[in-house]
N, C-alpha and C positions, 0 to 999 in steps of 0.2 A: 753685727751682734753674734751671728753664728760662729764666725771665726774666733772672736774673743772667748766665747764659751768653750769651743773646742781646744783652744790653746791653753786656757786655764786648767781644763780637765786633764789634758795630757801631762802637763807639768806636775800637777798635784798627784797624779796616779803613778808617776815614775820618780821614786825617791832619789835616784841618782842626779836629778835636776834640782833638788832642793838646796836651799842655802845661798841662792844667787838672786840677783835683781834682773827682772825681765821687763823691758819696755815693750808692751804690746802695741806697736806702732807700725806704720807702713815702712817698707824698705826704702822708698823714695819719699823724702820729706815733702809736706804740702806747704807751699808758699802762702804766707799771710795775705799777700796781694790777691792771689787767686781765690782764696777763701772769702775775702771781703767782696770781691767782684761778684761771686756766685750768690752770696747772701743778699747783696743789694738787688741783684736781678730777681732773686726769688721773692723778695718783698714786693717788688713792683708787679710781678706776675700773679702772686697768690694771696697777698694780704688784702683784706677788705677794709679799707680806710673809710669808706662811705657806703651807703646803701646802693643797690643796683640802680634805683631810680635816679638818685643823685649823681651817680657815676656817669650816667648817660647824658646828663645836661651840664655837669660841672667839671672843671679841670681838676687835676690832682692838687690837693693842698700840700705843697712841698714842705712847709713849716711843720705841719702835722706829721708828714712822713718822716722828716728828720728826727723829730722827738720820739716817734714810735720806734724808729730804728735804733736810736741811741739807747733808749730805755731797755729795749730787748737785748742789746748787745753788752750792756754794762757788766754782766756776770762773766763775760769772756774777755774783759779788758786786759787782764794780765797776759793773755796769749798774743796780744797785738804788738808787743815790744820788739820782737824779731822773729825771723823764720825759725820755728822749732827744729832742733836737731837732736835726736835721741840715739843712744848707743844700742844698736840692734844686734850686736854680736852674740850675746847669750841666747836671745830668742832664736836667732838663725841656727845656732848649734843644737838647741833642744828641739826645734820644730822644722827640720829640713823638709818634711813632708807636708807642712801646713804653712805655706807662704801667705802673708797678709794680702788680701785683695788690694788692688791699686785704688787709691782714693783719687780718682780723676774728677774732672769737672762734672760729668754726668752723674756720678754717684753722689757727690756733695750736693748737687742740685736736687736729687731725689730725696736726700735726707732733709734738706731745708724745706722742701715742699711738704713732706709729711709732718714736720714739726709745726709749720704754720697752719696747715689744714686741720691738725689735731689740737690746735691752740696750745702747743707745748705741754700737753697733758693736763691742762686745766679746764674746768674745775676737777679736782681730784674726786673720784667717786667715793661715796661714803663706805666705811667699813661695815660689811654685813656679817653680823655674828651668826655662826652656824646654829641651826636648831639643836644639834647635838654636838657637844664638844667632848671628844674622847678623854682629853686631859682632865675634865671634871670628874670622870669616872675613876681616874687613876690618882688624882690629887691627894686623897686621904691616905695613900700608901707611900707617897714619895718620901716622907720623913719618918716612916715607920722603921722599926728595928729590922735590920737586914738590908736596908737600902743605902747604907753609908759607903758602899764600895768595898768593904772588907769581905774577904773570902771566909765562908763557913762550910766545913766539910759536910754538915748536915743539910745544906741547902743546894738546890739546883736552880739554874737561871734560865729563863725563857725570854725570848725577844718578842715584842709585839710591834708590828708596823702596820699602821692604818693609813691608807692613802686617801686623798681627797679632803674636802673642806672639813675642818675640825679634827683632822687626824694628826699623826705624829709617830714618834718611835719611843718605846720604853723597854726597860729591862725589868722583868718580874722575878722576884725571889720566891721560890717555893720551898717549904719545909714540911715534910709529912703530908704532902698533897695540898697544904693550905698556903695561900698567898700571904707572905709576911712582910713584903716590902717592894718598892719599885724605885727606879731612877730613870731620868731621861736618857735616851740613846740606847743603842744595842752594841754589846761588846762581843769579843771572841769567846767569852766564857759561856755564852748561851748555848745550851745543848740542842735547843730547837727554837724556831722562830715562826710566829704566826704572820701570815700576809693576808690582808683583806682590805676592802675599801670602807669608807665611812657609812655608806648606805647599808652594807651588810651588817656592820657593827650596830647601826641604829635598829635594824630589824631584830637582832638578837636582844638588844636592850629593851625594846618595846614588846618583846615576846611574840612578834609576828612570824618569827623564824627561830629555829634552834641551831645550836652549834653543830650537832650531828648532821642536820639537813644541809647546812652551809658547807660542811666538809665534803659530804657525799656529792654535792652538785658543783664542787670546785670553786665556790665563792670564798672559802677559807682554804689557804694552802699552808701546809706545815712543812718546813725544811728542817731536817735533823731528827734526832731521836734521843733516847736516854730517859724518857718519861713515858709510861704507858699511855696509849691514846685516850682512854677514859679520863685519866688525870689531866691531860692536856685540854680536853674538851671542857671539863669541869672548871679549870682555871680560867679559861676564856669566858665561860658563862658567868663566873663570879665577878669578873671585872665588868662585863657588860651590864648585868642586871643590878650591880651594886651590892653583891654579897661577899665582898672581900673579907678576909679573915684576919686582917692585921689588928 
């Protein structure tokens, strides 16, 4: 997983590699027979087909095991047709410093064990709605005048990045010190960008903290300039406490 993430990030961050197809696969193909053997062994070692009490007195129910294995592997059936062979040349050229880890028997066994012991990610944990959603504070501005992506010489643009649960990125349009619009994401036209976490934003929204105090203690960082600090602080306060001027 770490390698796939690093490979995708490197290719995305280097435009000279764009426009090609990259197979993020091992340099040495993994044989289907070896994969099948490891999966069968992993099921025998780690899958709980019966209770511990029953297991100590009863032999393995092979019919049950066969059904359990086939049901679990159905989603991968298309992979069993032949030994997969992918063109690794573009990946090797773009990532000479990031070779794919070898998918040997030990690594595949570790992956199978984790999948079985975590029940393949089931049941999926319920989605927990954050107590405070920054998007709700910005939503009434998203379709306001000035948020349609068109440049207005009278406007300046500020970025807002809130990290953590309920956060996100937005681009705020200011005209005469008042917030007149917003759009998702942050672009290069932002003269300054706020960086804070959702807990800090919540404190400002609930008035248990102020923007000035958050800036002074480093809980709000501002990158860039072009707008006087008092106007920047007022803009963030208006968003957080719901006093937008759109």
